[in-house]
Kinemage of the C-alpha trace (Angstrom):
@kinemage 1
@onewidth
@group {chain A} dominant
@subgroup {mainchain}
@vectorlist {calphas} color= white
{ca unk a 1} P 159.033 58.686 111.064
{ca unk a 2} L 160.131 55.189 110.105
{ca unk a 3} L 158.101 52.066 110.800
{ca unk a 4} L 160.650 51.080 113.485
{ca unk a 5} L 160.031 54.392 115.287
{ca unk a 6} L 156.263 54.217 115.050
{ca unk a 7} L 154.180 53.090 117.976
{ca unk a 8} L 153.647 49.320 117.827
{ca unk a 9} L 150.081 48.521 118.886
{ca unk a 10} L 149.652 45.303 120.876
{ca unk a 11} L 146.875 43.014 119.616
{ca unk a 12} L 144.994 39.873 120.642
{ca unk a 13} L 143.422 37.873 117.794
{ca unk a 14} L 140.417 35.627 118.481
{ca unk a 15} L 139.031 33.315 115.797
{ca unk a 16} L 138.090 29.646 115.874
{ca unk a 17} L 139.911 29.061 112.569
{ca unk a 18} L 143.642 28.622 113.059
{ca unk a 19} L 144.418 29.610 109.462
{ca unk a 20} L 142.646 32.933 109.930
{ca unk a 21} L 144.569 33.667 113.118
{ca unk a 22} L 147.868 32.692 111.519
{ca unk a 23} L 147.233 34.822 108.454
{ca unk a 24} L 146.245 37.866 110.478
{ca unk a 25} L 149.239 37.443 112.796
{ca unk a 26} L 151.651 37.288 109.849
{ca unk a 27} L 150.089 40.354 108.233
{ca unk a 28} L 150.138 42.455 111.390
{ca unk a 29} L 153.617 41.409 112.480
{ca unk a 30} L 155.012 42.279 109.049
{ca unk a 31} L 153.504 45.759 109.387
{ca unk a 32} L 154.962 46.620 112.773
{ca unk a 33} L 152.066 45.491 114.988
{ca unk a 34} L 152.703 43.075 117.866
{ca unk a 35} L 150.342 40.113 118.271
{ca unk a 36} L 150.670 39.263 121.972
{ca unk a 37} L 148.200 36.347 122.066
{ca unk a 38} L 145.752 34.277 120.036
{ca unk a 39} L 142.479 32.692 121.138
{ca unk a 40} L 140.153 30.114 119.586
{ca unk a 41} L 136.983 31.146 121.412
{ca unk a 42} L 135.510 34.036 123.349
{ca unk a 43} L 136.429 32.795 126.812
{ca unk a 44} L 140.075 32.423 125.781
{ca unk a 45} L 139.939 35.893 124.239
{ca unk a 46} L 138.712 37.509 127.458
{ca unk a 47} L 141.380 35.711 129.485
{ca unk a 48} L 144.091 36.749 127.016
{ca unk a 49} L 143.026 40.406 127.076
{ca unk a 50} L 142.861 40.484 130.870
{ca unk a 51} L 146.333 38.914 131.056
{ca unk a 52} L 148.122 40.869 128.330
{ca unk a 53} L 146.205 44.191 128.366
{ca unk a 54} L 146.524 44.767 124.596
{ca unk a 55} L 145.619 47.973 122.813
{ca unk a 56} L 143.265 46.235 120.369
{ca unk a 57} L 141.324 42.957 120.313
{ca unk a 58} L 140.254 41.466 116.975
{ca unk a 59} L 137.234 39.266 117.708
{ca unk a 60} L 135.389 36.943 115.365
{ca unk a 61} L 131.681 37.326 116.057
{ca unk a 62} L 130.777 33.660 115.588
{ca unk a 63} L 132.872 31.378 117.779
{ca unk a 64} L 131.932 28.222 119.692
{ca unk a 65} L 131.016 28.568 123.347
{ca unk a 66} L 131.378 32.213 124.290
{ca unk a 67} L 130.863 34.130 121.056
{ca unk a 68} L 132.594 37.316 120.026
{ca unk a 69} L 129.747 39.582 121.109
{ca unk a 70} L 129.741 38.291 124.680
{ca unk a 71} L 133.542 38.381 124.680
{ca unk a 72} L 133.418 42.025 123.577
{ca unk a 73} L 131.034 42.908 126.413
{ca unk a 74} L 133.287 41.255 128.989
{ca unk a 75} L 136.465 42.771 127.574
{ca unk a 76} L 135.057 46.293 127.473
{ca unk a 77} L 133.789 45.904 131.040
{ca unk a 78} L 137.022 44.453 132.450
{ca unk a 79} L 139.642 46.221 130.314
{ca unk a 80} L 138.011 49.483 129.215
{ca unk a 81} L 141.234 50.769 127.686
{ca unk a 82} L 141.201 48.000 125.068
{ca unk a 83} L 139.660 48.790 121.689
{ca unk a 84} L 137.558 46.074 120.048
{ca unk a 85} L 137.215 45.366 116.333
{ca unk a 86} L 134.657 42.729 115.344
{ca unk a 87} L 135.410 40.326 112.489
{ca unk a 88} L 132.487 39.115 110.414
{ca unk a 89} L 131.586 37.662 107.037
{ca unk a 90} L 128.484 39.869 106.836
{ca unk a 91} L 128.708 43.649 106.521
{ca unk a 92} L 125.234 44.286 108.007
{ca unk a 93} L 125.153 41.645 110.688
{ca unk a 94} L 122.847 42.442 113.618
{ca unk a 95} L 125.561 41.174 115.947
{ca unk a 96} L 127.790 43.968 114.682
{ca unk a 97} L 125.146 46.507 115.679
{ca unk a 98} L 124.925 44.981 119.145
{ca unk a 99} L 128.716 45.103 119.450
{ca unk a 100} L 128.801 48.773 118.445
{ca unk a 101} L 126.146 49.512 121.044
{ca unk a 102} L 128.287 47.739 123.652
{ca unk a 103} L 131.275 49.901 122.772
{ca unk a 104} L 133.167 48.158 119.974
{ca unk a 105} L 135.006 50.593 117.731
{ca unk a 106} L 134.004 49.035 114.420
{ca unk a 107} L 134.001 45.926 112.298
{ca unk a 108} L 135.977 44.349 109.481
{ca unk a 109} L 134.959 41.787 106.918
{ca unk a 110} L 137.153 38.693 107.001
{ca unk a 111} L 138.207 39.219 103.394
{ca unk a 112} L 139.826 42.536 104.330
{ca unk a 113} L 143.057 43.401 102.526
{ca unk a 114} L 146.293 43.219 104.483
{ca unk a 115} L 146.815 46.980 104.199
{ca unk a 116} L 143.293 47.719 105.434
{ca unk a 117} L 143.668 45.311 108.362
{ca unk a 118} L 146.826 46.988 109.616
{ca unk a 119} L 145.409 50.481 109.009
{ca unk a 120} L 142.249 49.572 110.941
{ca unk a 121} L 144.237 48.429 113.972
{ca unk a 122} L 146.290 51.621 113.950
{ca unk a 123} L 143.175 53.763 113.512
{ca unk a 124} L 141.293 52.425 116.525
{ca unk a 125} L 144.520 52.400 118.546
{ca unk a 126} L 144.576 56.200 118.172
{ca unk a 127} L 141.085 56.382 119.688
{ca unk a 128} L 139.112 56.845 116.483
{ca unk a 129} L 136.178 54.779 115.234
{ca unk a 130} L 136.786 52.383 112.372
{ca unk a 131} L 133.421 53.010 110.730
{ca unk a 132} L 132.539 56.127 108.826
{ca unk a 133} L 129.552 57.669 110.619
{ca unk a 134} L 127.392 57.349 107.471
{ca unk a 135} L 128.030 53.588 107.357
{ca unk a 136} L 127.329 53.293 111.059
{ca unk a 137} L 124.103 55.230 110.545
{ca unk a 138} L 122.866 52.784 107.911
{ca unk a 139} L 123.715 49.877 110.177
{ca unk a 140} L 121.877 51.500 113.089
{ca unk a 141} L 118.837 52.352 110.980
{ca unk a 142} L 118.515 48.726 109.993
{ca unk a 143} L 118.663 47.258 113.491
{ca unk a 144} L 118.016 49.945 116.121
{ca unk a 145} L 114.223 49.737 116.057
{ca unk a 146} L 114.130 46.091 117.094
{ca unk a 147} L 117.257 46.032 119.242
{ca unk a 148} L 116.794 44.787 122.804
{ca unk a 149} L 117.676 47.328 125.475
{ca unk a 150} L 120.131 46.255 128.166
{ca unk a 151} L 118.523 45.231 131.447
{ca unk a 152} L 119.334 47.365 134.491
{ca unk a 153} L 122.521 46.093 136.079
{ca unk a 154} L 123.500 44.063 133.022
{ca unk a 155} L 127.181 43.307 132.617
{ca unk a 156} L 129.218 45.417 130.261
{ca unk a 157} L 129.422 49.152 129.569
{ca unk a 158} L 125.930 50.480 128.905
{ca unk a 159} L 125.334 53.674 126.979
{ca unk a 160} L 124.168 56.620 129.069
{ca unk a 161} L 120.744 57.043 127.521
{ca unk a 162} L 119.815 60.053 129.662
{ca unk a 163} L 120.700 63.109 127.616
{ca unk a 164} L 119.867 65.531 130.449
{ca unk a 165} L 123.544 66.427 131.110
{ca unk a 166} L 123.841 67.903 127.614
{ca unk a 167} L 123.351 71.574 126.895
{ca unk a 168} L 120.944 72.408 124.059
{ca unk a 169} L 123.917 73.068 121.772
{ca unk a 170} L 125.532 69.731 122.693
{ca unk a 171} L 122.270 67.912 121.996
{ca unk a 172} L 122.175 69.623 118.610
{ca unk a 173} L 125.740 68.512 117.900
{ca unk a 174} L 124.929 64.929 118.936
{ca unk a 175} L 121.933 64.872 116.598
{ca unk a 176} L 124.148 65.975 113.722
{ca unk a 177} L 126.728 63.347 114.663
{ca unk a 178} L 123.919 60.817 114.434
{ca unk a 179} L 123.237 61.959 110.885
{ca unk a 180} L 126.858 61.191 110.040
{ca unk a 181} L 128.321 64.684 109.786
{ca unk a 182} L 132.080 65.145 110.088
{ca unk a 183} L 133.600 67.906 112.226
{ca unk a 184} L 134.064 70.038 109.119
{ca unk a 185} L 130.409 69.561 108.149
{ca unk a 186} L 129.299 70.248 111.720
{ca unk a 187} L 131.244 73.505 111.743
{ca unk a 188} L 129.646 74.585 108.477
{ca unk a 189} L 126.138 73.573 109.580
{ca unk a 190} L 126.374 75.375 112.927
{ca unk a 191} L 128.533 78.312 111.757
{ca unk a 192} L 131.232 77.456 114.278
{ca unk a 193} L 134.972 76.926 114.078
{ca unk a 194} L 136.214 73.344 113.879
{ca unk a 195} L 138.043 73.789 117.182
{ca unk a 196} L 134.768 74.761 118.865
{ca unk a 197} L 133.062 71.747 117.325
{ca unk a 198} L 135.830 69.470 118.594
{ca unk a 199} L 135.334 70.912 122.082
{ca unk a 200} L 131.588 70.206 121.936
{ca unk a 201} L 132.194 66.650 120.707
{ca unk a 202} L 134.747 65.991 123.465
{ca unk a 203} L 132.328 67.237 126.120
{ca unk a 204} L 129.516 65.079 124.748
{ca unk a 205} L 131.738 62.009 124.844
{ca unk a 206} L 132.825 62.781 128.408
{ca unk a 207} L 129.310 63.480 129.725
{ca unk a 208} L 127.745 60.404 128.108
{ca unk a 209} L 130.745 58.071 128.498
{ca unk a 210} L 130.996 57.491 124.740
{ca unk a 211} L 134.071 55.803 123.290
{ca unk a 212} L 133.924 57.227 119.755
{ca unk a 213} L 131.720 58.577 116.962
{ca unk a 214} L 130.342 55.150 116.066
{ca unk a 215} L 128.844 54.806 119.524
{ca unk a 216} L 127.568 58.393 119.348
{ca unk a 217} L 125.577 57.480 116.238
{ca unk a 218} L 124.086 54.456 118.016
{ca unk a 219} L 123.096 56.590 120.998
{ca unk a 220} L 121.518 59.310 118.859
{ca unk a 221} L 119.153 56.724 117.356
{ca unk a 222} L 118.461 54.740 120.510
{ca unk a 223} L 117.428 57.881 122.414
{ca unk a 224} L 115.192 59.061 119.564
{ca unk a 225} L 117.324 62.149 119.010
{ca unk a 226} L 117.572 61.050 115.375
{ca unk a 227} L 114.840 59.054 113.659
{ca unk a 228} L 115.582 56.302 111.110
{ca unk a 229} L 115.136 57.635 107.608
{ca unk a 230} L 116.077 61.168 108.615
{ca unk a 231} L 117.885 63.575 106.353
{ca unk a 232} L 121.464 62.798 105.375
């Protein structure tokens, strides 16, 4: 399939630096991705996403006024079909962890290559998580212990921290997801077919309202299903 025939994801870019926005827009447009709006702060980003309903929002974490984390919470609450990628200059930023917990699909460093930027947008647009589970796990291990828990009734999509709906097998699968295992590794560990594993994973996501594997890793740690420093 040619680039012209490929799906063209629609993106909103939010960053307080105009040069960053311009550079990202040029890169994405050249690679068959439509930038439908730009924003210089979090409030503008939320308004742009609500108006344009893009597939993906690229949000700088540190912006004046409403920062990227708060913008992500509002976007995911108001436009749940939008995928969020956080932009940061730090690869283990505690704000990134908070964003993942809120439902963001991953993060990118601002010095990302043009090819990686476009690939990341297309990846999350398909419904996948941008972070490899093992990377997510290290991020979670660093920040989960001291992370504040959302207050009851707080705005934004909260993780379902009650694992009661899961069957024992599904809880076992979630624990292995938290350790960073791929579907192939899960199948080998549990002596199941990959199709059966995919069915278990889909049911876990549906029962616990999880967006992707990155959020599953966060949940596995926050519920104590997996302990920091556990086996790889």
